[in-house]
All heavy atoms as TSV, in Angstrom:
chain	resi	resn	atom	element	x	y	z
A	1	GLU	N	N	11.577	27.956	-57.970
A	1	GLU	CA	C	11.281	29.295	-57.479
A	1	GLU	C	C	11.711	29.385	-56.018
A	1	GLU	O	O	11.495	28.475	-55.235
A	1	GLU	CB	C	9.793	29.568	-57.621
A	1	GLU	CG	C	9.429	30.968	-57.296
A	1	GLU	CD	C	7.972	31.256	-57.614
A	1	GLU	OE1	O	7.426	30.635	-58.546
A	1	GLU	OE2	O	7.416	32.097	-56.922
A	2	LEU	N	N	12.311	30.510	-55.646
A	2	LEU	CA	C	12.736	30.734	-54.267
A	2	LEU	C	C	11.674	31.541	-53.532
A	2	LEU	O	O	11.072	32.445	-54.092
A	2	LEU	CB	C	14.061	31.504	-54.234
A	2	LEU	CG	C	15.242	30.808	-54.898
A	2	LEU	CD1	C	16.462	31.725	-54.871
A	2	LEU	CD2	C	15.557	29.505	-54.211
A	3	HIS	N	N	11.459	31.204	-52.271
A	3	HIS	CA	C	10.462	31.891	-51.451
A	3	HIS	C	C	11.135	32.428	-50.196
A	3	HIS	O	O	11.874	31.713	-49.544
A	3	HIS	CB	C	9.336	30.932	-51.034
A	3	HIS	CG	C	8.622	30.336	-52.191
A	3	HIS	ND1	N	7.643	30.992	-52.887
A	3	HIS	CD2	C	8.762	29.131	-52.786
A	3	HIS	CE1	C	7.195	30.221	-53.860
A	3	HIS	NE2	N	7.868	29.090	-53.827
A	4	VAL	N	N	10.843	33.667	-49.860
A	4	VAL	CA	C	11.327	34.251	-48.619
A	4	VAL	C	C	10.267	34.021	-47.561
A	4	VAL	O	O	9.099	34.353	-47.755
A	4	VAL	CB	C	11.600	35.763	-48.780
A	4	VAL	CG1	C	11.978	36.385	-47.450
A	4	VAL	CG2	C	12.689	35.991	-49.818
A	5	VAL	N	N	10.674	33.435	-46.444
A	5	VAL	CA	C	9.767	33.174	-45.328
A	5	VAL	C	C	10.291	33.974	-44.147
A	5	VAL	O	O	11.436	33.825	-43.739
A	5	VAL	CB	C	9.732	31.661	-44.989
A	5	VAL	CG1	C	8.817	31.408	-43.810
A	5	VAL	CG2	C	9.302	30.862	-46.204
A	6	LYS	N	N	9.455	34.838	-43.597
A	6	LYS	CA	C	9.915	35.735	-42.533
A	6	LYS	C	C	10.051	35.038	-41.180
A	6	LYS	O	O	10.715	35.547	-40.300
A	6	LYS	CB	C	8.984	36.932	-42.429
A	6	LYS	CG	C	9.046	37.776	-43.682
A	6	LYS	CD	C	8.521	39.159	-43.444
A	6	LYS	CE	C	8.598	39.899	-44.755
A	6	LYS	NZ	N	9.157	41.187	-44.672
A	7	THR	N	N	9.426	33.929	-41.003
A	7	THR	CA	C	9.570	33.204	-39.742
A	7	THR	C	C	10.370	31.944	-39.987
A	7	THR	O	O	10.308	31.347	-41.043
A	7	THR	CB	C	8.200	32.816	-39.162
A	7	THR	OG1	O	7.513	32.009	-40.115
A	7	THR	CG2	C	7.381	34.027	-38.819
A	8	CYS	N	N	11.148	31.568	-39.014
A	8	CYS	CA	C	11.965	30.376	-39.159
A	8	CYS	C	C	12.225	29.783	-37.784
A	8	CYS	O	O	11.816	30.335	-36.772
A	8	CYS	CB	C	13.275	30.727	-39.874
A	8	CYS	SG	S	14.095	29.282	-40.535
A	9	THR	N	N	12.916	28.710	-37.772
A	9	THR	CA	C	13.170	28.000	-36.532
A	9	THR	C	C	14.212	28.708	-35.667
A	9	THR	O	O	15.112	29.351	-36.180
A	9	THR	CB	C	13.618	26.560	-36.837
A	9	THR	OG1	O	13.887	25.904	-35.609
A	9	THR	CG2	C	14.866	26.518	-37.683
A	10	GLY	N	N	14.087	28.558	-34.383
A	10	GLY	CA	C	15.082	29.077	-33.449
A	10	GLY	C	C	16.129	28.041	-33.114
A	10	GLY	O	O	16.978	28.256	-32.264
A	11	ARG	N	N	16.094	26.907	-33.794
A	11	ARG	CA	C	17.011	25.816	-33.481
A	11	ARG	C	C	18.253	25.797	-34.365
A	11	ARG	O	O	19.119	24.961	-34.188
A	11	ARG	CB	C	16.313	24.467	-33.647
A	11	ARG	CG	C	15.137	24.279	-32.722
A	11	ARG	CD	C	14.473	22.947	-32.959
A	11	ARG	NE	N	13.810	22.987	-34.261
A	11	ARG	CZ	C	13.576	21.925	-35.007
A	11	ARG	NH1	N	13.937	20.745	-34.616
A	11	ARG	NH2	N	12.970	22.049	-36.170
A	12	SER	N	N	18.359	26.690	-35.313
A	12	SER	CA	C	19.458	26.628	-36.262
A	12	SER	C	C	20.586	27.577	-35.874
A	12	SER	O	O	20.482	28.343	-34.917
A	12	SER	CB	C	18.939	26.945	-37.670
A	12	SER	OG	O	19.906	26.607	-38.625
A	13	ASP	N	N	21.675	27.533	-36.640
A	13	ASP	CA	C	22.877	28.317	-36.322
A	13	ASP	C	C	22.629	29.815	-36.310
A	13	ASP	O	O	23.276	30.548	-35.561
A	13	ASP	CB	C	23.976	28.004	-37.339
A	13	ASP	CG	C	24.406	26.558	-37.307
A	13	ASP	OD1	O	24.192	25.901	-36.268
A	13	ASP	OD2	O	24.942	26.080	-38.317
A	14	HIS	N	N	21.719	30.288	-37.120
A	14	HIS	CA	C	21.474	31.729	-37.222
A	14	HIS	C	C	20.757	32.295	-35.996
A	14	HIS	O	O	20.826	33.486	-35.732
A	14	HIS	CB	C	20.630	32.021	-38.456
A	14	HIS	CG	C	19.250	31.475	-38.328
A	14	HIS	ND1	N	18.979	30.139	-38.465
A	14	HIS	CD2	C	18.089	32.076	-37.997
A	14	HIS	CE1	C	17.688	29.943	-38.250
A	14	HIS	NE2	N	17.131	31.092	-37.973
A	15	ALA	N	N	20.077	31.460	-35.241
A	15	ALA	CA	C	19.213	31.926	-34.155
A	15	ALA	C	C	19.971	32.704	-33.084
A	15	ALA	O	O	19.463	33.699	-32.565
A	15	ALA	CB	C	18.476	30.751	-33.531
A	16	SER	N	N	21.189	32.280	-32.761
A	16	SER	CA	C	21.950	33.001	-31.730
A	16	SER	C	C	22.298	34.415	-32.194
A	16	SER	O	O	22.356	35.342	-31.380
A	16	SER	CB	C	23.221	32.238	-31.358
A	16	SER	OG	O	24.041	32.061	-32.490
A	17	PHE	N	N	22.503	34.607	-33.494
A	17	PHE	CA	C	22.742	35.944	-34.013
A	17	PHE	C	C	21.485	36.799	-33.870
A	17	PHE	O	O	21.557	37.952	-33.455
A	17	PHE	CB	C	23.174	35.888	-35.486
A	17	PHE	CG	C	24.544	35.296	-35.675
A	17	PHE	CD1	C	24.696	33.963	-36.028
A	17	PHE	CD2	C	25.679	36.076	-35.506
A	17	PHE	CE1	C	25.958	33.422	-36.207
A	17	PHE	CE2	C	26.946	35.545	-35.687
A	17	PHE	CZ	C	27.084	34.207	-36.034
A	18	TRP	N	N	20.333	36.233	-34.224
A	18	TRP	CA	C	19.074	36.973	-34.110
A	18	TRP	C	C	18.824	37.395	-32.670
A	18	TRP	O	O	18.402	38.503	-32.410
A	18	TRP	CB	C	17.910	36.133	-34.613
A	18	TRP	CG	C	17.832	36.001	-36.098
A	18	TRP	CD1	C	18.634	36.595	-37.029
A	18	TRP	CD2	C	16.898	35.226	-36.822
A	18	TRP	NE1	N	18.251	36.228	-38.291
A	18	TRP	CE2	C	17.188	35.382	-38.199
A	18	TRP	CE3	C	15.846	34.403	-36.469
A	18	TRP	CZ2	C	16.454	34.759	-39.198
A	18	TRP	CZ3	C	15.118	33.771	-37.453
A	18	TRP	CH2	C	15.422	33.952	-38.814
A	19	ARG	N	N	19.078	36.468	-31.729
A	19	ARG	CA	C	18.861	36.792	-30.315
A	19	ARG	C	C	19.756	37.943	-29.860
A	19	ARG	O	O	19.398	38.713	-28.977
A	19	ARG	CB	C	19.074	35.558	-29.447
A	19	ARG	CG	C	17.924	34.568	-29.520
A	19	ARG	CD	C	18.035	33.473	-28.459
A	19	ARG	NE	N	19.111	32.539	-28.735
A	19	ARG	CZ	C	19.004	31.473	-29.533
A	19	ARG	NH1	N	17.861	31.204	-30.143
A	19	ARG	NH2	N	20.028	30.675	-29.724
A	20	ALA	N	N	20.949	38.064	-30.465
A	20	ALA	CA	C	21.883	39.142	-30.132
A	20	ALA	C	C	21.650	40.383	-30.994
A	20	ALA	O	O	22.458	41.304	-30.984
A	20	ALA	CB	C	23.321	38.648	-30.298
A	21	LYS	N	N	20.534	40.387	-31.754
A	21	LYS	CA	C	20.173	41.518	-32.627
A	21	LYS	C	C	21.211	41.755	-33.731
A	21	LYS	O	O	21.445	42.873	-34.162
A	21	LYS	CB	C	19.975	42.804	-31.822
A	21	LYS	CG	C	18.981	42.688	-30.695
A	21	LYS	CD	C	17.584	42.560	-31.215
A	21	LYS	CE	C	16.610	42.601	-30.048
A	21	LYS	NZ	N	15.534	41.694	-30.140
A	22	ILE	N	N	21.854	40.668	-34.176
A	22	ILE	CA	C	22.804	40.728	-35.290
A	22	ILE	C	C	22.108	40.150	-36.516
A	22	ILE	O	O	21.598	39.025	-36.466
A	22	ILE	CB	C	24.082	39.906	-34.971
A	22	ILE	CG1	C	24.782	40.480	-33.740
A	22	ILE	CG2	C	25.019	39.890	-36.180
A	22	ILE	CD1	C	25.910	39.610	-33.212
A	23	PRO	N	N	22.062	40.903	-37.608
A	23	PRO	CA	C	21.376	40.386	-38.802
A	23	PRO	C	C	22.003	39.083	-39.283
A	23	PRO	O	O	23.223	38.924	-39.288
A	23	PRO	CB	C	21.585	41.490	-39.840
A	23	PRO	CG	C	21.920	42.708	-39.062
A	23	PRO	CD	C	22.631	42.232	-37.828
A	24	ALA	N	N	21.174	38.137	-39.660
A	24	ALA	CA	C	21.644	36.852	-40.175
A	24	ALA	C	C	20.576	36.281	-41.092
A	24	ALA	O	O	19.399	36.597	-40.959
A	24	ALA	CB	C	21.918	35.889	-39.023
A	25	ILE	N	N	21.020	35.469	-42.020
A	25	ILE	CA	C	20.066	34.790	-42.900
A	25	ILE	C	C	20.202	33.287	-42.703
A	25	ILE	O	O	21.246	32.784	-42.315
A	25	ILE	CB	C	20.275	35.156	-44.384
A	25	ILE	CG1	C	21.675	34.765	-44.850
A	25	ILE	CG2	C	20.006	36.619	-44.630
A	25	ILE	CD1	C	21.883	34.912	-46.337
A	26	VAL	N	N	19.119	32.610	-42.943
A	26	VAL	CA	C	19.124	31.149	-42.923
A	26	VAL	C	C	18.570	30.694	-44.266
A	26	VAL	O	O	17.619	31.286	-44.782
A	26	VAL	CB	C	18.297	30.571	-41.744
A	26	VAL	CG1	C	16.853	30.994	-41.802
A	26	VAL	CG2	C	18.407	29.053	-41.712
A	27	ILE	N	N	19.189	29.687	-44.814
A	27	ILE	CA	C	18.737	29.142	-46.091
A	27	ILE	C	C	18.457	27.669	-45.871
A	27	ILE	O	O	19.306	26.922	-45.389
A	27	ILE	CB	C	19.805	29.327	-47.181
A	27	ILE	CG1	C	20.074	30.812	-47.365
A	27	ILE	CG2	C	19.364	28.661	-48.471
A	27	ILE	CD1	C	21.289	31.113	-48.150
A	28	SER	N	N	17.258	27.281	-46.213
A	28	SER	CA	C	16.864	25.892	-45.997
A	28	SER	C	C	15.982	25.446	-47.148
A	28	SER	O	O	15.091	26.182	-47.573
A	28	SER	CB	C	16.098	25.784	-44.676
A	28	SER	OG	O	15.706	24.457	-44.457
A	29	GLU	N	N	16.253	24.276	-47.623
A	29	GLU	CA	C	15.425	23.720	-48.689
A	29	GLU	C	C	14.386	22.797	-48.066
A	29	GLU	O	O	14.725	21.770	-47.477
A	29	GLU	CB	C	16.276	22.939	-49.682
A	29	GLU	CG	C	15.468	22.381	-50.821
A	29	GLU	CD	C	16.314	21.569	-51.788
A	29	GLU	OE1	O	17.478	21.302	-51.507
A	29	GLU	OE2	O	15.763	21.194	-52.820
A	30	ASN	N	N	13.147	23.205	-48.145
A	30	ASN	CA	C	12.035	22.368	-47.692
A	30	ASN	C	C	12.134	21.996	-46.216
A	30	ASN	O	O	11.738	20.926	-45.817
A	30	ASN	CB	C	11.943	21.109	-48.560
A	30	ASN	CG	C	10.538	20.528	-48.548
A	30	ASN	OD1	O	9.597	21.192	-48.175
A	30	ASN	ND2	N	10.413	19.296	-48.954
A	31	PHE	N	N	12.656	22.891	-45.382
A	31	PHE	CA	C	12.817	22.588	-43.956
A	31	PHE	C	C	11.490	22.301	-43.276
A	31	PHE	O	O	11.358	21.367	-42.512
A	31	PHE	CB	C	13.522	23.751	-43.254
A	31	PHE	CG	C	13.735	23.515	-41.790
A	31	PHE	CD1	C	14.822	22.782	-41.355
A	31	PHE	CD2	C	12.849	24.000	-40.856
A	31	PHE	CE1	C	15.014	22.538	-40.013
A	31	PHE	CE2	C	13.038	23.776	-39.507
A	31	PHE	CZ	C	14.128	23.039	-39.088
A	32	PHE	N	N	10.499	23.123	-43.556
A	32	PHE	CA	C	9.226	22.987	-42.866
A	32	PHE	C	C	8.376	21.861	-43.420
A	32	PHE	O	O	7.447	21.413	-42.777
A	32	PHE	CB	C	8.456	24.308	-42.909
A	32	PHE	CG	C	9.151	25.391	-42.138
A	32	PHE	CD1	C	9.850	26.383	-42.784
A	32	PHE	CD2	C	9.130	25.396	-40.755
A	32	PHE	CE1	C	10.502	27.370	-42.073
A	32	PHE	CE2	C	9.787	26.378	-40.028
A	32	PHE	CZ	C	10.471	27.368	-40.696
A	33	GLY	N	N	8.700	21.379	-44.608
A	33	GLY	CA	C	7.922	20.306	-45.202
A	33	GLY	C	C	8.587	18.953	-45.080
A	33	GLY	O	O	8.102	17.958	-45.581
A	34	GLY	N	N	9.741	18.895	-44.419
A	34	GLY	CA	C	10.475	17.645	-44.323
A	34	GLY	C	C	11.360	17.483	-45.552
A	34	GLY	O	O	11.072	17.994	-46.615
A	35	ASP	N	N	12.461	16.804	-45.392
A	35	ASP	CA	C	13.384	16.609	-46.503
A	35	ASP	C	C	12.967	15.380	-47.283
A	35	ASP	O	O	12.871	14.293	-46.741
A	35	ASP	CB	C	14.815	16.459	-45.978
A	35	ASP	CG	C	15.829	16.618	-47.085
A	35	ASP	OD1	O	15.675	15.964	-48.127
A	35	ASP	OD2	O	16.772	17.403	-46.910
A	36	GLY	N	N	12.749	15.559	-48.573
A	36	GLY	CA	C	12.298	14.456	-49.409
A	36	GLY	C	C	13.406	13.524	-49.844
A	36	GLY	O	O	13.155	12.534	-50.514
A	37	ASP	N	N	14.650	13.814	-49.471
A	37	ASP	CA	C	15.783	12.982	-49.888
A	37	ASP	C	C	16.104	11.962	-48.797
A	37	ASP	O	O	16.542	12.329	-47.715
A	37	ASP	CB	C	16.992	13.873	-50.158
A	37	ASP	CG	C	18.160	13.122	-50.767
A	37	ASP	OD1	O	18.177	11.869	-50.711
A	37	ASP	OD2	O	19.057	13.778	-51.305
A	38	PRO	N	N	15.903	10.688	-49.061
A	38	PRO	CA	C	16.176	9.673	-48.033
A	38	PRO	C	C	17.664	9.562	-47.676
A	38	PRO	O	O	18.012	8.949	-46.672
A	38	PRO	CB	C	15.666	8.378	-48.658
A	38	PRO	CG	C	15.674	8.628	-50.130
A	38	PRO	CD	C	15.434	10.098	-50.304
A	39	CYS	N	N	18.528	10.180	-48.469
A	39	CYS	CA	C	19.972	10.127	-48.185
A	39	CYS	C	C	20.454	11.273	-47.309
A	39	CYS	O	O	21.629	11.333	-46.959
A	39	CYS	CB	C	20.757	10.118	-49.504
A	39	CYS	SG	S	20.580	8.575	-50.408
A	40	TYR	N	N	19.561	12.183	-46.941
A	40	TYR	CA	C	19.951	13.336	-46.133
A	40	TYR	C	C	20.601	12.869	-44.835
A	40	TYR	O	O	20.006	12.137	-44.045
A	40	TYR	CB	C	18.720	14.198	-45.848
A	40	TYR	CG	C	19.009	15.454	-45.073
A	40	TYR	CD1	C	19.742	16.484	-45.644
A	40	TYR	CD2	C	18.545	15.614	-43.773
A	40	TYR	CE1	C	20.012	17.649	-44.939
A	40	TYR	CE2	C	18.808	16.770	-43.064
A	40	TYR	CZ	C	19.539	17.780	-43.647
A	40	TYR	OH	O	19.803	18.927	-42.946
A	41	HIS	N	N	21.859	13.269	-44.643
A	41	HIS	CA	C	22.662	12.904	-43.464
A	41	HIS	C	C	22.823	11.392	-43.304
A	41	HIS	O	O	22.936	10.888	-42.191
A	41	HIS	CB	C	22.079	13.515	-42.193
A	41	HIS	CG	C	22.339	14.981	-42.087
A	41	HIS	ND1	N	21.843	15.736	-41.070
A	41	HIS	CD2	C	23.027	15.857	-42.865
A	41	HIS	CE1	C	22.212	16.996	-41.220
A	41	HIS	NE2	N	22.930	17.088	-42.317
A	42	ALA	N	N	22.828	10.682	-44.396
A	42	ALA	CA	C	23.037	9.235	-44.367
A	42	ALA	C	C	24.278	8.909	-45.200
A	42	ALA	O	O	24.851	9.760	-45.873
A	42	ALA	CB	C	21.816	8.512	-44.932
A	43	LYS	N	N	24.701	7.645	-45.157
A	43	LYS	CA	C	25.885	7.215	-45.905
A	43	LYS	C	C	25.771	7.502	-47.398
A	43	LYS	O	O	26.762	7.787	-48.066
A	43	LYS	CB	C	26.097	5.717	-45.702
A	43	LYS	CG	C	27.392	5.364	-45.090
A	43	LYS	CD	C	27.526	3.861	-44.996
A	43	LYS	CE	C	28.624	3.575	-44.006
A	43	LYS	NZ	N	28.901	2.184	-43.879
A	44	CYS	N	N	24.577	7.427	-47.924
A	44	CYS	CA	C	24.373	7.638	-49.364
A	44	CYS	C	C	24.286	9.120	-49.729
A	44	CYS	O	O	24.069	9.470	-50.887
A	44	CYS	CB	C	23.131	6.903	-49.841
A	44	CYS	SG	S	21.614	7.359	-48.985
A	45	ASP	N	N	24.503	10.026	-48.758
A	45	ASP	CA	C	24.458	11.469	-48.995
A	45	ASP	C	C	25.766	11.895	-49.668
A	45	ASP	O	O	26.730	12.281	-49.019
A	45	ASP	CB	C	24.270	12.205	-47.677
A	45	ASP	CG	C	23.854	13.651	-47.859
A	45	ASP	OD1	O	23.793	14.113	-49.010
A	45	ASP	OD2	O	23.592	14.305	-46.837
A	46	ILE	N	N	25.792	11.794	-50.988
A	46	ILE	CA	C	26.994	12.057	-51.770
A	46	ILE	C	C	26.679	13.052	-52.890
A	46	ILE	O	O	25.520	13.328	-53.184
A	46	ILE	CB	C	27.559	10.762	-52.387
A	46	ILE	CG1	C	26.519	10.106	-53.315
A	46	ILE	CG2	C	28.013	9.784	-51.301
A	46	ILE	CD1	C	27.035	8.946	-54.125
A	47	VAL	N	N	27.724	13.584	-53.501
A	47	VAL	CA	C	27.555	14.471	-54.648
A	47	VAL	C	C	27.259	13.600	-55.868
A	47	VAL	O	O	28.079	12.775	-56.265
A	47	VAL	CB	C	28.821	15.324	-54.883
A	47	VAL	CG1	C	28.684	16.158	-56.139
A	47	VAL	CG2	C	29.105	16.192	-53.673
A	48	ASP	N	N	26.079	13.766	-56.418
A	48	ASP	CA	C	25.706	13.009	-57.611
A	48	ASP	C	C	24.662	13.792	-58.400
A	48	ASP	O	O	24.479	14.985	-58.175
A	48	ASP	CB	C	25.233	11.590	-57.264
A	48	ASP	CG	C	23.973	11.560	-56.408
A	48	ASP	OD1	O	23.307	12.606	-56.256
A	48	ASP	OD2	O	23.637	10.477	-55.898
A	49	ASP	N	N	23.964	13.148	-59.293
A	49	ASP	CA	C	23.028	13.848	-60.176
A	49	ASP	C	C	21.740	14.299	-59.484
A	49	ASP	O	O	20.903	14.932	-60.102
A	49	ASP	CB	C	22.694	12.994	-61.402
A	49	ASP	CG	C	22.007	11.693	-61.062
A	49	ASP	OD1	O	21.905	11.346	-59.869
A	49	ASP	OD2	O	21.580	11.005	-61.998
A	50	ARG	N	N	21.590	14.018	-58.193
A	50	ARG	CA	C	20.432	14.517	-57.457
A	50	ARG	C	C	20.560	16.010	-57.180
A	50	ARG	O	O	19.583	16.676	-56.882
A	50	ARG	CB	C	20.259	13.794	-56.122
A	50	ARG	CG	C	19.873	12.334	-56.262
A	50	ARG	CD	C	19.842	11.636	-54.928
A	50	ARG	NE	N	21.201	11.568	-54.410
A	50	ARG	CZ	C	21.533	11.710	-53.134
A	50	ARG	NH1	N	20.615	11.895	-52.229
A	50	ARG	NH2	N	22.786	11.648	-52.749
A	51	LEU	N	N	21.772	16.545	-57.270
A	51	LEU	CA	C	21.996	17.958	-56.982
A	51	LEU	C	C	21.577	18.815	-58.164
A	51	LEU	O	O	21.890	18.518	-59.305
A	51	LEU	CB	C	23.472	18.200	-56.655
A	51	LEU	CG	C	23.983	17.471	-55.419
A	51	LEU	CD1	C	25.464	17.721	-55.240
A	51	LEU	CD2	C	23.221	17.895	-54.180
A	52	ASN	N	N	20.884	19.885	-57.855
A	52	ASN	CA	C	20.398	20.803	-58.875
A	52	ASN	C	C	21.262	22.068	-58.805
A	52	ASN	O	O	21.017	22.966	-58.013
A	52	ASN	CB	C	18.927	21.129	-58.611
A	52	ASN	CG	C	18.328	22.026	-59.653
A	52	ASN	OD1	O	19.018	22.794	-60.311
A	52	ASN	ND2	N	17.015	21.959	-59.796
A	53	TYR	N	N	22.271	22.116	-59.661
A	53	TYR	CA	C	23.232	23.214	-59.610
A	53	TYR	C	C	22.624	24.548	-60.046
A	53	TYR	O	O	23.032	25.595	-59.556
A	53	TYR	CB	C	24.476	22.877	-60.428
A	53	TYR	CG	C	25.294	21.788	-59.772
A	53	TYR	CD1	C	25.215	20.472	-60.208
A	53	TYR	CD2	C	26.115	22.077	-58.696
A	53	TYR	CE1	C	25.952	19.475	-59.587
A	53	TYR	CE2	C	26.854	21.089	-58.069
A	53	TYR	CZ	C	26.771	19.791	-58.523
A	53	TYR	OH	O	27.489	18.808	-57.901
A	54	ASP	N	N	21.654	24.538	-60.936
A	54	ASP	CA	C	20.971	25.776	-61.304
A	54	ASP	C	C	20.238	26.360	-60.098
A	54	ASP	O	O	20.280	27.566	-59.843
A	54	ASP	CB	C	19.984	25.547	-62.457
A	54	ASP	CG	C	20.677	25.249	-63.767
A	54	ASP	OD1	O	21.824	25.711	-63.963
A	54	ASP	OD2	O	20.066	24.555	-64.607
A	55	TYR	N	N	19.572	25.499	-59.345
A	55	TYR	CA	C	18.861	25.929	-58.140
A	55	TYR	C	C	19.857	26.475	-57.108
A	55	TYR	O	O	19.629	27.513	-56.487
A	55	TYR	CB	C	18.077	24.746	-57.577
A	55	TYR	CG	C	17.261	25.055	-56.351
A	55	TYR	CD1	C	16.099	25.804	-56.447
A	55	TYR	CD2	C	17.643	24.582	-55.104
A	55	TYR	CE1	C	15.338	26.079	-55.322
A	55	TYR	CE2	C	16.894	24.855	-53.980
A	55	TYR	CZ	C	15.742	25.600	-54.085
A	55	TYR	OH	O	15.000	25.880	-52.982
A	56	MET	N	N	20.984	25.788	-56.940
A	56	MET	CA	C	21.988	26.248	-55.980
A	56	MET	C	C	22.560	27.599	-56.391
A	56	MET	O	O	22.847	28.447	-55.543
A	56	MET	CB	C	23.105	25.213	-55.835
A	56	MET	CG	C	22.656	23.988	-55.063
A	56	MET	SD	S	24.004	22.905	-54.564
A	56	MET	CE	C	24.488	22.173	-56.099
A	57	ALA	N	N	22.720	27.836	-57.689
A	57	ALA	CA	C	23.211	29.133	-58.171
A	57	ALA	C	C	22.218	30.239	-57.820
A	57	ALA	O	O	22.619	31.346	-57.434
A	57	ALA	CB	C	23.452	29.082	-59.677
A	58	LYS	N	N	20.927	29.947	-57.925
A	58	LYS	CA	C	19.908	30.933	-57.563
A	58	LYS	C	C	19.957	31.227	-56.060
A	58	LYS	O	O	19.819	32.376	-55.637
A	58	LYS	CB	C	18.521	30.437	-57.960
A	58	LYS	CG	C	18.290	30.439	-59.451
A	58	LYS	CD	C	16.932	29.877	-59.791
A	58	LYS	CE	C	16.742	29.798	-61.294
A	58	LYS	NZ	N	15.465	29.194	-61.661
A	59	ILE	N	N	20.161	30.191	-55.265
A	59	ILE	CA	C	20.269	30.382	-53.817
A	59	ILE	C	C	21.487	31.254	-53.504
A	59	ILE	O	O	21.415	32.161	-52.672
A	59	ILE	CB	C	20.360	29.027	-53.080
A	59	ILE	CG1	C	19.020	28.301	-53.161
A	59	ILE	CG2	C	20.784	29.219	-51.623
A	59	ILE	CD1	C	19.043	26.895	-52.605
A	60	LEU	N	N	22.599	31.002	-54.173
A	60	LEU	CA	C	23.795	31.805	-53.957
A	60	LEU	C	C	23.547	33.264	-54.332
A	60	LEU	O	O	23.931	34.178	-53.591
A	60	LEU	CB	C	24.964	31.239	-54.771
A	60	LEU	CG	C	26.265	32.022	-54.686
A	60	LEU	CD1	C	26.773	32.125	-53.262
A	60	LEU	CD2	C	27.311	31.391	-55.589
A	61	GLU	N	N	22.896	33.499	-55.454
A	61	GLU	CA	C	22.603	34.856	-55.895
A	61	GLU	C	C	21.740	35.596	-54.870
A	61	GLU	O	O	22.022	36.735	-54.502
A	61	GLU	CB	C	21.896	34.821	-57.251
A	61	GLU	CG	C	21.635	36.177	-57.839
A	61	GLU	CD	C	20.961	36.097	-59.206
A	61	GLU	OE1	O	21.078	35.075	-59.882
A	61	GLU	OE2	O	20.297	37.087	-59.562
A	62	VAL	N	N	20.702	34.945	-54.387
A	62	VAL	CA	C	19.825	35.550	-53.385
A	62	VAL	C	C	20.591	35.790	-52.081
A	62	VAL	O	O	20.424	36.826	-51.431
A	62	VAL	CB	C	18.579	34.662	-53.160
A	62	VAL	CG1	C	17.789	35.114	-51.950
A	62	VAL	CG2	C	17.714	34.649	-54.397
A	63	SER	N	N	21.446	34.846	-51.708
A	63	SER	CA	C	22.241	34.989	-50.480
A	63	SER	C	C	23.169	36.193	-50.567
A	63	SER	O	O	23.281	36.974	-49.617
A	63	SER	CB	C	23.071	33.736	-50.227
A	63	SER	OG	O	22.248	32.614	-50.100
A	64	LEU	N	N	23.846	36.334	-51.699
A	64	LEU	CA	C	24.745	37.475	-51.872
A	64	LEU	C	C	23.984	38.790	-51.833
A	64	LEU	O	O	24.451	39.765	-51.245
A	64	LEU	CB	C	25.526	37.330	-53.180
A	64	LEU	CG	C	26.543	36.188	-53.206
A	64	LEU	CD1	C	27.135	36.046	-54.601
A	64	LEU	CD2	C	27.625	36.376	-52.173
A	65	ASP	N	N	22.806	38.830	-52.432
A	65	ASP	CA	C	21.971	40.030	-52.373
A	65	ASP	C	C	21.591	40.358	-50.930
A	65	ASP	O	O	21.617	41.516	-50.516
A	65	ASP	CB	C	20.712	39.867	-53.221
A	65	ASP	CG	C	20.984	39.918	-54.718
A	65	ASP	OD1	O	22.086	40.362	-55.125
A	65	ASP	OD2	O	20.091	39.494	-55.476
A	66	ALA	N	N	21.218	39.328	-50.177
A	66	ALA	CA	C	20.832	39.541	-48.775
A	66	ALA	C	C	22.001	40.054	-47.956
A	66	ALA	O	O	21.846	40.992	-47.160
A	66	ALA	CB	C	20.286	38.240	-48.182
A	67	VAL	N	N	23.172	39.473	-48.143
A	67	VAL	CA	C	24.354	39.929	-47.405
A	67	VAL	C	C	24.688	41.367	-47.759
A	67	VAL	O	O	24.998	42.178	-46.893
A	67	VAL	CB	C	25.559	38.990	-47.669
A	67	VAL	CG1	C	26.841	39.590	-47.124
A	67	VAL	CG2	C	25.303	37.621	-47.053
A	68	GLU	N	N	24.588	41.704	-49.027
A	68	GLU	CA	C	24.844	43.086	-49.460
A	68	GLU	C	C	23.889	44.053	-48.758
A	68	GLU	O	O	24.303	45.109	-48.271
A	68	GLU	CB	C	24.701	43.198	-50.976
A	68	GLU	CG	C	25.002	44.575	-51.508
A	68	GLU	CD	C	24.883	44.659	-53.022
A	68	GLU	OE1	O	24.179	43.836	-53.630
A	68	GLU	OE2	O	25.481	45.580	-53.584
A	69	LYS	N	N	22.615	43.696	-48.679
A	69	LYS	CA	C	21.625	44.556	-48.028
A	69	LYS	C	C	21.910	44.678	-46.525
A	69	LYS	O	O	21.750	45.748	-45.948
A	69	LYS	CB	C	20.225	44.042	-48.289
A	69	LYS	CG	C	19.783	44.315	-49.712
A	69	LYS	CD	C	18.432	43.753	-50.018
A	69	LYS	CE	C	18.121	44.038	-51.485
A	69	LYS	NZ	N	16.956	43.367	-51.959
A	70	ILE	N	N	22.319	43.579	-45.910
A	70	ILE	CA	C	22.656	43.603	-44.478
A	70	ILE	C	C	23.836	44.530	-44.244
A	70	ILE	O	O	23.850	45.325	-43.303
A	70	ILE	CB	C	22.958	42.178	-43.961
A	70	ILE	CG1	C	21.657	41.370	-43.872
A	70	ILE	CG2	C	23.652	42.225	-42.600
A	70	ILE	CD1	C	21.867	39.893	-43.594
A	71	LEU	N	N	24.837	44.467	-45.100
A	71	LEU	CA	C	26.038	45.289	-44.934
A	71	LEU	C	C	25.767	46.772	-45.168
A	71	LEU	O	O	26.490	47.620	-44.644
A	71	LEU	CB	C	27.145	44.802	-45.866
A	71	LEU	CG	C	27.726	43.440	-45.530
A	71	LEU	CD1	C	28.715	43.002	-46.601
A	71	LEU	CD2	C	28.388	43.435	-44.161
A	72	GLN	N	N	24.744	47.081	-45.918
A	72	GLN	CA	C	24.403	48.476	-46.207
A	72	GLN	C	C	23.698	49.150	-45.045
A	72	GLN	O	O	23.576	50.365	-45.019
A	72	GLN	CB	C	23.545	48.585	-47.471
A	72	GLN	CG	C	24.308	48.265	-48.732
A	72	GLN	CD	C	23.406	48.229	-49.953
A	72	GLN	OE1	O	22.181	48.324	-49.855
A	72	GLN	NE2	N	24.009	48.059	-51.113
A	73	LYS	N	N	23.213	48.381	-44.097
A	73	LYS	CA	C	22.479	48.957	-42.951
A	73	LYS	C	C	23.399	49.636	-41.976
A	73	LYS	O	O	24.502	49.358	-41.786
A	73	LYS	CB	C	21.683	47.860	-42.235
A	73	LYS	CG	C	20.492	47.437	-43.049
A	73	LYS	CD	C	19.655	46.474	-42.269
A	73	LYS	CE	C	18.408	46.144	-43.074
A	73	LYS	NZ	N	17.478	45.349	-42.368
């Protein structure tokens, strides 16, 4: 299940857009709870069966919807 969180970190790439009053979205999996994957940003961080492509498709769908709404403003 995907959750929309209205507050997010100011340390990510999207933050400079927000500061300039430019709409932007940030997508993060479990950012506030810590990453449960010990391979995150490590040598073992490779494409394998740990990836959930159905979940990624849902993220893409939500992202495209958000971009469409931003462009309509």
